[in-house]
N, C-alpha and C positions, 0 to 999 in steps of 0.2 A: 565772367572770370570768378573763380571762387576766392574767398577771403585769404585762404592759405596760399594760393598762387600769387595773389597781389603782394602779400607780406613777403613771400619768398623772393619775388622779383625786386621789391624795394630793398630787401636786405642784400641781395647779390649786387645790385647797382651801388648801394652804399659802400659795401666792402671793396668792390672793384674800383670805384672812384677813389676810395681812401688809399688803396695800394698804389694807384698812379700818383696821387697828390703827395702823400707822405713818403712814398718810395722815392719820388723825385727829390724831396728835401733831404732824405738820408743819403741818396747817391751824391748829391751836391756836397753834403757835409763830408763824406768820405773822400771824394775826389779833390776837394779844396779845403783841407783841414785848417788853413790859416788864411788870413786876408792877404791878397796880392794886389798892390796898388794898380789902379787903372793906367794903362799906357796905350790907349787906342789911337786911331788915326785922327787927323785934324778936321777932316770934312765929314759932315753928316751923310747918312746913306741916301741914295737915290731910290725912292720907293718903287720905281719902275725897273730897276736894274736887278741883275742876278745876285749881286752882293747883298742887297736888301733881303731877297728871298732866302738866301743861304743863312743869314743871321736870324731871320724869322724862324726858320726851321730849327736852328740851334737853340732858340729861346724856349722851345718846348711849351708853346701856348696851351697845349692839351692839359697840362697840369693845372693851369688856372681855371679852366672850365670844369675839371674834375672836382675842384674845391666847391664849386657851385652845386654840382651834382650831389656831392656828399652832404652838403648842408641841407639841400632841399629834400633829399630822401630821408635824412635824419628827422627833419621836421614832419614829413609825411608819416613816418613810422610812429612818432610821438602822437600825432593827431589821430591815427587809426587806433591807437591804444587808449585814447582819451586822456593822455598825460601831459598835454602841452602846458596847461595852466600850472599844474603841480611842478612840472620840470622847470619851467621858467621861474617859479617862485621858490624853487629848491625846497619843496615840501615832501615830507614822508619818504616813501620808498623811491620816489622819482627824483630825489635830491642828487644822487650820484650821476645819473644820466643827464639831469638838468645842468649840473656843473660842467659836465663834458660838453653839453650843447653850448653853454656860454663860452667855454674855452674855444670850441670850434668856431663860434661866431667871431671872436676876437681874431682868430687865425685867418678866417676868410677876409675880414676887414683889413687886416694887416697886409695880406697878399694883394688885394685889389686897390687899396687906398694909399699904401706906403710903398711896398716893394715894386709893383708894376709901374706906377708913374715914374719912379726913379730909374728903373731898369730901361724904360723906353729912351731916356736921355743917354744912358750909358751905351746902349746899342746904336744910338744915332737915329732912332725912329722919330724923335722929337729934337729939333735943333737946340743945342746948348753949347756954351763955351767949354773948352777943355777943363778949366778949373771946376766948373759945375758938374761935368761928367765924372771927373775924378771923385768929387764929393759924393755924388750919387752912387758910385760903385761901392763906397764904404757903407752907405745907407742900405743898399740892397743886400750886401753881405750880412750885416747885422740883423736886418729884418728877416732874412731867410733863417738865420740861426735862432731867432726868437720862435719862429714857427716850428722848427725842429725840436726845440726844447719843450715847447708847449704840447707837442704831440705825445710826449711820454705820459704825463698825467691824463691827457685826453684818452689815450688808448686804455689805460688802467680803469678810468671811470666808465668807459663803454662796457668793458667786461664786468666790472663790479655791478653796474646797473642791470645788465642783462642776466646776470647769474646770482643776484641777490646777496652779494658779499657785504653790502653796507646798509641793509634794511634796519629800520629802527627797532 
């Protein structure tokens, strides 16, 4: 494979994954503009039942894995350009894309370490009392909003870094 083809495939995977991941955040933001307190059922889901599978489909697990794809392809593109060290240290012309990479890292960690563990309780995938599930619904709402808001400077920094808008 030629270098150009590899770079093109990485870029398409990165942008496609970002559309799924960030698009899900924006769609959620538009469809639920304000917090609606949790009022779910009393019993957790049976993992072998149709109800569990239906909620799993609604959960949109694809967007979580899209975040990993976006992060890994971003890292791969930086590595192929020889910019990992400068980007992570926020040095020189790599500073904008490096800052975007750090924001993206925070977003991925927020999704996998905050939002998803709490959302599993809300959806009943992990047993939890109703009070805990209600608390977790607020955490997932706020965590998703944090990622949506962080995506704004992230997208600007991606464009700024790629098109030299913030070079020293």
